[in-house]
C-alpha positions in Angstrom: -76.8 -302.9 -32.4 -74.4 -300.1 -33.3 -75.2 -296.5 -34.2 -73.3 -295.9 -37.4 -73.7 -292.9 -39.5 -73.1 -293.3 -43.2 -70.8 -290.6 -44.5 -71.0 -289.6 -48.1 -67.4 -288.7 -49.0 -68.5 -287.0 -52.3 -70.9 -284.8 -50.4 -68.3 -284.0 -47.7 -65.7 -283.1 -50.4 -68.2 -280.9 -52.3 -69.1 -279.0 -49.1 -65.4 -278.5 -48.3 -64.8 -277.1 -51.8 -67.8 -274.8 -51.5 -66.4 -273.5 -48.2 -63.1 -272.5 -49.9 -64.8 -270.8 -52.8 -67.2 -268.8 -50.7 -66.2 -265.2 -50.0 -64.8 -264.8 -46.6 -65.7 -262.0 -44.2 -63.3 -259.1 -43.9 -62.0 -259.1 -40.4 -59.2 -258.0 -38.1 -56.9 -260.6 -36.8 -54.8 -259.3 -33.9 -51.1 -260.1 -33.9 -49.0 -261.2 -31.0 -46.3 -258.5 -30.6 -43.2 -258.1 -28.6 -45.2 -257.1 -25.5 -43.8 -260.1 -23.5 -40.2 -259.3 -24.2 -38.3 -257.5 -21.5 -37.0 -254.0 -22.3 -38.9 -253.5 -25.5 -42.1 -251.6 -26.1 -45.0 -253.4 -27.6 -45.3 -252.9 -31.4 -48.8 -251.5 -32.3 -49.4 -254.1 -35.0 -52.5 -255.9 -36.2 -53.6 -257.5 -39.4 -56.7 -257.5 -41.6 -57.9 -260.5 -43.6 -59.5 -259.6 -46.9 -62.3 -261.3 -48.8 -59.7 -263.1 -50.9 -58.2 -264.6 -47.7 -55.0 -262.5 -48.0 -53.7 -261.0 -44.8 -52.5 -257.4 -44.6 -50.3 -256.4 -41.7 -51.0 -252.9 -40.4 -49.5 -250.4 -38.0 -52.1 -249.1 -35.5 -52.3 -245.3 -34.9 -54.7 -243.3 -32.7 -57.1 -241.3 -34.9 -56.7 -238.2 -32.8 -53.0 -237.8 -33.2 -52.6 -239.0 -36.8 -50.2 -237.2 -39.1 -51.5 -236.7 -42.7 -48.0 -237.7 -44.1 -48.6 -241.2 -42.7 -51.2 -241.6 -45.5 -48.7 -241.2 -48.3 -48.4 -244.3 -50.5 -50.4 -246.4 -48.0 -53.7 -248.1 -47.5 -55.5 -246.7 -44.5 -58.3 -248.4 -42.6 -60.4 -246.2 -40.3 -61.6 -248.4 -37.3 -63.8 -248.0 -34.3 -63.9 -250.6 -31.5 -66.9 -251.7 -29.5 -66.9 -252.3 -25.8 -65.5 -255.8 -26.2 -62.5 -254.6 -28.3 -63.9 -255.9 -31.6 -62.8 -253.7 -34.6 -65.4 -252.4 -37.0 -64.2 -250.9 -40.3 -65.5 -247.4 -40.9 -63.8 -246.7 -44.2 -60.8 -247.8 -46.2 -58.7 -245.5 -48.4 -55.5 -245.3 -50.4 -53.5 -242.3 -51.5 -51.1 -241.5 -54.3 -47.6 -240.1 -54.0 -48.7 -236.5 -54.6 -49.7 -234.7 -51.4 -53.4 -233.7 -51.5 -53.7 -232.6 -47.9 -57.1 -231.1 -48.3 -58.6 -234.4 -49.5 -56.8 -236.4 -46.8 -57.9 -233.9 -44.1 -61.5 -234.1 -45.4 -61.5 -237.9 -45.3 -59.8 -237.9 -41.9 -62.4 -235.5 -40.5 -65.3 -237.6 -42.0 -64.1 -240.9 -40.4 -63.5 -239.3 -37.1 -67.0 -237.9 -37.1 -68.2 -241.4 -38.0 -66.6 -242.7 -34.8 -63.2 -243.9 -35.9 -60.8 -244.1 -33.0 -57.9 -245.8 -34.8 -56.3 -245.7 -38.2 -54.6 -248.9 -39.4 -51.9 -248.2 -42.0 -50.7 -250.8 -44.5 -47.4 -249.9 -46.3 -46.3 -253.1 -47.9 -48.0 -252.5 -51.3 -45.5 -252.0 -54.1 -47.4 -249.5 -56.3 -50.7 -247.7 -56.7 -52.4 -250.5 -58.6 -51.7 -252.9 -55.7 -53.0 -250.5 -53.2 -56.3 -250.1 -55.1 -56.5 -253.9 -55.3 -56.0 -254.1 -51.5 -58.8 -251.5 -50.9 -61.1 -253.6 -53.2 -60.2 -256.7 -51.2 -60.9 -255.1 -47.9 -64.0 -253.2 -48.9 -67.2 -254.2 -47.3 -70.6 -253.6 -48.9 -71.3 -251.0 -46.2 -67.9 -249.3 -46.4 -67.2 -246.8 -49.1 -63.7 -246.9 -50.5 -61.9 -243.6 -51.0 -59.0 -242.3 -53.1 -57.4 -239.5 -51.2 
């Protein structure tokens, strides 16, 4: 007497296909950096995975000492961390080439007041349209996108 489980290949393939087509959660995926190399400082890098599955590499900056010029032509993710180190997105924004410091300062003050302790900056988008697409990919239902 053998315990055999019948496997329906068509059902398994359908489930696999459904898994790929489901929207994925937006999440941070920490990167290994040069921390283990002798003589070099660790690069403050991380990555965010969008709903599309695309990965966006970001530089990590403390929110308290953030320069407004860092927001020029970039996607900026405001982040707070819980006690275990898990990142929670507070807001995501993009800015145009033209300096609008008062809007950037207002956004920065708002996310700091919401508990953001880090700002993750993605600079690898080619143009404004691609930055807006990245913001839409990273946007959670509970997070409001901003154009600053």
